[in-house]
C-alpha positions in Angstrom: -5.1 -18.7 50.9 -7.0 -15.4 51.0 -3.6 -13.7 50.4 -2.1 -15.3 47.7 -5.4 -14.7 45.6 -5.8 -11.1 46.5 -1.7 -11.3 44.8 -1.8 -13.2 42.7 -5.1 -11.0 41.2 -3.0 -7.6 41.6 -0.3 -9.5 39.4 -3.0 -9.9 36.7 -4.8 -6.7 36.3 -1.2 -4.9 36.5 -0.5 -7.5 33.6 -3.6 -6.6 32.1 -3.0 -2.9 32.2 0.7 -3.3 30.9 -0.7 -4.9 28.1 -3.7 -2.7 27.1 -1.1 0.4 27.2 1.9 -1.1 24.9 -1.2 -2.3 22.9 -2.8 1.3 23.0 1.2 2.5 22.3 1.7 0.5 19.3 -2.2 1.1 17.2 -1.4 5.3 17.7 2.4 4.7 16.7 0.7 2.4 13.3 -2.0 5.8 12.9 1.2 7.9 13.1 3.3 6.6 10.0 0.4 6.2 8.1 -0.7 9.6 9.0 3.2 10.6 7.8 3.1 8.2 4.5 -0.4 9.9 3.8 0.6 13.6 4.3 3.8 13.1 2.6 2.0 11.8 -0.6 -0.3 14.6 -0.6 2.4 17.2 -0.4 4.1 15.7 -3.4 1.4 15.0 -5.4 -1.7 17.2 -4.7 0.1 20.0 -7.0 -0.1 17.6 -10.6 -4.3 17.1 -10.3 -5.3 19.2 -12.5 -8.4 18.9 -15.5 -5.7 18.2 -17.7 -4.5 15.4 -15.6 -8.0 13.7 -15.4 -8.1 14.0 -19.1 -4.4 13.3 -20.5 -2.9 9.9 -21.7 0.2 8.5 -20.5 3.7 9.9 -22.4 6.5 9.9 -22.1 7.2 13.7 -20.7 5.7 13.4 -16.8 4.4 17.1 -17.7 1.9 15.9 -20.2 1.1 12.4 -18.5 -2.2 11.7 -17.7 -4.4 9.1 -16.2 -7.0 9.3 -18.5 -6.4 5.4 -19.7 -6.1 4.1 -16.6 -9.0 5.6 -14.7 -11.6 4.9 -17.6 -10.0 1.4 -16.9 -11.0 0.8 -13.6 -14.3 2.3 -14.0 -14.3 -1.0 -17.0 -12.8 -3.3 -14.7 -15.9 -2.4 -11.4 -19.0 -2.1 -13.7 -17.7 -5.7 -15.6 -17.3 -6.9 -12.1 -20.1 -5.6 -10.0 -22.3 -7.4 -13.4 -20.7 -10.4 -12.6 -19.7 -10.8 -9.3 -22.6 -9.3 -7.2 -25.2 -11.8 -9.2 -23.5 -14.7 -8.7 -22.9 -14.2 -4.5 -26.0 -13.3 -4.2 -27.5 -16.0 -5.7 -25.0 -18.8 -4.2 -25.9 -16.7 -0.4 -29.7 -17.1 -1.0 -28.9 -20.9 -2.2 -26.6 -21.8 0.9 -28.8 -19.7 3.2 -31.9 -21.0 2.6 -32.3 -24.4 -0.1 -29.1 -26.3 1.3 -29.8 -28.5 4.0 -27.8 -28.9 6.9 -25.2 -31.8 6.3 -22.2 -32.3 6.0 -21.5 -31.1 2.3 -23.1 -28.3 3.6 -20.3 -28.1 6.4 -17.3 -28.5 3.3 -18.8 -25.5 1.9 -19.3 -23.4 4.6 -15.4 -23.8 5.3 -14.1 -24.2 1.6 -15.8 -20.6 1.3 -14.8 -19.0 4.5 -11.0 -20.5 3.6 -11.3 -18.6 0.0 -11.9 -15.2 1.4 -8.6 -15.3 2.4 -6.4 -16.7 -0.7 -3.5 -14.5 -1.5 -4.4 -12.5 -4.9 -2.1 -13.8 -6.8 -3.7 -17.5 -6.5 -6.5 -15.8 -8.6 -5.0 -14.0 -11.4 -2.8 -17.5 -11.9 -6.8 -19.0 -11.5 -7.6 -16.2 -14.6 -5.2 -16.4 -16.5 -4.8 -20.1 -17.0 -8.9 -20.0 -17.8 -10.4 -17.5 -19.0 -6.9 -16.0 -21.0 -5.9 -19.1 -21.9 -8.6 -22.0 -22.1 -11.6 -19.8 -23.0 -9.5 -17.7 -25.2 -10.5 -14.4 -23.6 -7.3 -13.2 -24.5 -5.7 -9.8 -22.4 -9.4 -8.4 -22.0 -10.8 -6.6 -19.7 -13.7 -9.7 -19.8 -10.9 -11.6 -18.3 -9.7 -9.5 -15.9 -12.8 -8.7 -14.9 -13.9 -13.0 -14.4 -10.6 -13.0 -12.6 -12.0 -10.7 -10.2 -15.0 -11.6 -9.7 -14.1 -15.5 -8.2 -11.4 -13.3 -6.2 -14.8 -11.5 -4.4 -17.0 -14.1 -4.5 -16.4 -15.7 -1.2 -17.3 -11.7 0.2 -19.7 -11.6 -1.8 -21.3 -15.1 -0.6 -20.6 -14.7 3.2 -21.9 -11.0 3.1 -25.8 -12.7 1.9 -26.0 -15.1 4.2 -25.0 -12.4 7.7 -27.4 -10.5 5.9 -30.3 -12.8 5.3 -29.8 -14.2 9.1 -30.3 -10.8 10.4 -33.5 -10.7 8.8 -36.5 -11.6 11.9 -38.1 -14.8 11.5 -41.9 -13.2 12.0 -41.4 -11.5 8.7 -41.0 -14.8 7.1 -43.6 -16.6 9.0 -45.9 -13.3 8.2 -45.2 -14.0 5.0 -45.9 -17.5 5.1 -49.2 -17.9 7.5 -50.2 -15.3 4.4 -50.0 -18.0 2.0 -46.9 -17.0 -0.1 -44.6 -19.9 -1.2 -41.0 -19.9 0.2 -39.4 -18.6 -3.7 -42.2 -15.1 -2.6 -40.9 -14.7 0.6 -37.8 -14.6 -0.3 -38.1 -12.3 -2.7 -40.7 -10.1 -1.6 -39.7 -10.2 2.4 -36.7 -11.4 2.6 -34.2 -10.4 0.1 -35.6 -6.7 0.2 -35.2 -6.2 4.1 -31.6 -7.7 3.8 -30.4 -5.2 0.9 -28.5 -3.0 3.1 -26.1 -5.7 4.1 -26.0 -7.2 1.2 -25.0 -3.8 -0.7 -22.5 -3.2 2.2 -20.2 -6.5 1.7 -20.5 -6.2 -1.9 -19.9 -2.4 -1.4 -16.7 -3.3 0.3 -15.7 -6.4 -2.0 -15.5 -4.3 -4.7 -13.7 -1.4 -3.2 -11.1 -4.1 -2.2 -10.8 -4.5 -6.2 -10.1 -1.0 -7.0 -6.4 -1.3 -5.9 -5.1 -5.0 -6.9 -2.7 -5.2 -9.5 -1.0 -8.5 -8.7 -3.8 -10.6 -10.3 -4.5 -8.0 -12.8 -0.6 -8.2 -14.4 -1.2 -11.6 -14.5 -3.9 -11.5 -16.9 -2.2 -9.0 -19.1 -3.0 -5.2 -18.0 -0.7 -3.1 -19.5 1.9 -1.0 -18.4 0.5 2.2 -20.7 -2.5 2.3 -22.8 -3.1 5.2 -24.4 -6.3 4.9 -26.2 -10.2 3.9 -23.6 -11.4 0.1 -24.7 -14.2 0.3 -26.5 -15.7 -3.2 -25.6 -14.7 -5.9 -23.3 -12.2 -7.5 -25.2 -10.0 -5.2 -25.5 -6.8 -4.1 -24.3 -6.9 -2.0 -20.5 -4.9 -0.4 -18.1 -5.8 0.8 -14.2 -5.1 2.9 -11.6 -3.0 0.4 -9.6 -0.8 -0.5 -13.0 0.1 3.2 -14.0 1.2 4.7 -10.1 3.3 1.3 -10.0 4.3 2.3 -13.7 5.4 5.7 -12.8 6.9 4.8 -10.0 9.7 2.5 -11.0 11.0 6.0 -13.2 13.6 8.2 -12.1 11.9 11.5 -13.0 10.9 13.2 -10.2 8.1 14.4 -12.5 6.8 10.2 -12.8 7.4 10.3 -8.7 4.5 13.2 -8.7 2.3 11.8 -11.1 2.4 8.6 -9.5 1.9 10.6 -5.5 -1.3 12.2 -7.7 -2.6 9.1 -8.9 -2.6 7.4 -5.6 -4.5 10.3 -4.1 -7.0 9.9 -6.9 -7.2 6.2 -6.0 -7.3 6.9 -2.4 -10.7 9.3 -2.6 -11.9 6.8 -4.3 -11.8 3.4 -1.8 -13.6 6.3 0.8 -15.8 7.0 -0.9 -17.2 3.1 -1.1 -16.1 2.6 2.0 -18.3 5.9 3.2 -20.8 4.8 0.8 -20.5 0.9 3.0 -21.2 2.7 6.7 -23.8 5.0 5.4 -25.7 1.9 4.1 -25.0 -0.5 7.1 -25.9 2.0 9.5 -29.1 2.7 7.8 -29.2 -1.4 7.2 -28.9 -1.7 10.9 -31.7 1.1 12.1 -34.2 -0.4 9.6 -34.4 -3.7 11.0 -34.8 -3.3 14.4 -38.6 -3.9 14.7 
């Protein structure tokens, strides 16, 4: 009997080892393919990155084409989405975690919020086009795009806010209640300041996602080529992903190089935002070890 058990255990260990090395192989294969792709993009586009590239509008000539309108439009989208989505997401997270009573309704809300985080972005684009572009008459504007993207990142911010609030030690709340503070005073003066690092980490990760979104912006009317800077949220716009898509579909080699250069700029922005999120997460984790 013991011989059979040892034989079965040895076979299980062998399968575990095989699975481990197969998974490791495919992991390194994926990383190698990604590194090769990024290296090719870097070689193709790095020579096109200069001050003129950053401060020039779109042009029919590759040598004069730039991303000025695109990166300014991306900044507009980033700021407007943060201004709309962050307050709504944090407020919803605080309500669901601190005020919502446990029950069937709470369970339904939690399941739906978790499911919404996995909905394809094109669905949000269709929703935004139906509601903000046509129903609310925002037109194909920055505001319509920002509202659409705010809905898209709302579930992520709500979930990250709730997790950050849960991580605050209960002793902090009990001490504040012992001093005679009300529930709102405890949340405003103790819980939120203690959880701000976790909340901002989730928010930055959500906002870094929208920097590279294209599908919902196409559906709400983002232009492929704009030769002016928007001066208000109700104007037309373009963004870096749209500019990259437009250049990558053109046959001229010069536009392919410009598209590669714009991809490098977009990657740098994304890496910076994710780096800030990692820094805030690590700083917050050290802070809550009380």
